[in-house]
N, C-alpha and C positions, 0 to 999 in steps of 0.2 A: 172643933170638927172641921172647919174650913181648911185649916192648915194640914190636918191629917189627910184630907182628900188630895190636896196639892202635893203633899209629900208622897202619897201613894202614886199619884200620876207621875211624879218625877222619878220614882223608883221603877215604874213600868217603862218610862221612856228610856231610862238608863239600861234596863234589861233588854229592851228592844234594840237599842243602839249596840249593846254588847253582842246580841244575837246577829245583828246585821254585820258587825265587824267580823265575827267568826265566819259567817257565810261568805263575806267578801274575801276573807283569807283563804277559805276552802276553794272558792271559785278561782282565785288567782293561782293556787297550787294546781288545780285541774287544768287551767289554761297553760301553765308552765309545762306540766307533764305532757299535755297534748302537743304543744309546740316542739318539745324534745322528741316525741314519737314521730311527728311529722318530719322533722329534720332528719332523723335517723332513717325514715322510710325514703325520703328524697335522696339521701346519700347512698342508700342501698340500690335504689333504682338507677342512679347515675353510674354506680359501679357496675351493675349488671349490663347497662347499655354499653359501657366501655368494653366490657368483656365480650359482649355480643359482637361489637364492631371489630374487635381484634380477631375473634374466631372467624368472622366472615372474611376478613382480609386474608387470614391464613388459609381458609378453604379456597378462596379465589386463587391464591398463589399456588396451592397444590393442584388445582384444576389446570392452571396454565402450564405447570410443569408436566402434568400427565398428558396434556394435549401436545406439548412439544415432544415428549417422549414417544407418543403415538405417531406423530409425524416423522420423527427420526426412524422409528421402527418400520414404518411403511416405506420410506425411502430405501432403507437397508434391504427390505424384502424385495422391492422392485429391482435393486441392483443384483441381488442374489438370483432372482428369476431371469434377469437379462444374462447373467453369467451362465446360468444353466442352459438357457436357450443357445448361447454361443457354443458351449461345449457340446450340446446335442447336435448342432449344425456341423461342428468339427467332426464328430463321430460319424454323422451321416456322410459327410464328404469323404472321410477315410474309408468307410464301407464301400462307397461307390468306386473309389480309387482301387481298393482291394479287389473288388469284383471285376473292374476293368483289367487289372493285371492278371487275374485268374483266367479271364477270357482271352487275353491277347498274348500271354507269354506261354511258351511251350512248357509242358509238365516235365519234370526231371525224369519221370518214368517213361515218357514218350521219346525223349531224345536218346535214350540208351537203346 
């Protein structure tokens, strides 16, 4: 009977060790899967951060281009307005000159 209890205890120990080994194997598989998932998540986060930085740089570049275009357009508009003002001044000067000649030159109808 003494040996049978010892044998029974040895079988229980072996059974517990087998269960512990299976649990350790399952735990290691879970750790491995978790590590793979964490690495994949980190890789995706890094990729998204790189894409975000690239988009931000592109947006800033477009913003600078739009600001430069707006500045160029404003300068062109100012030049056009200056040109219009010059032409309006020329027209006004010509109108004054025409009025002067109308007032100071004899009419063709009067000289006959």
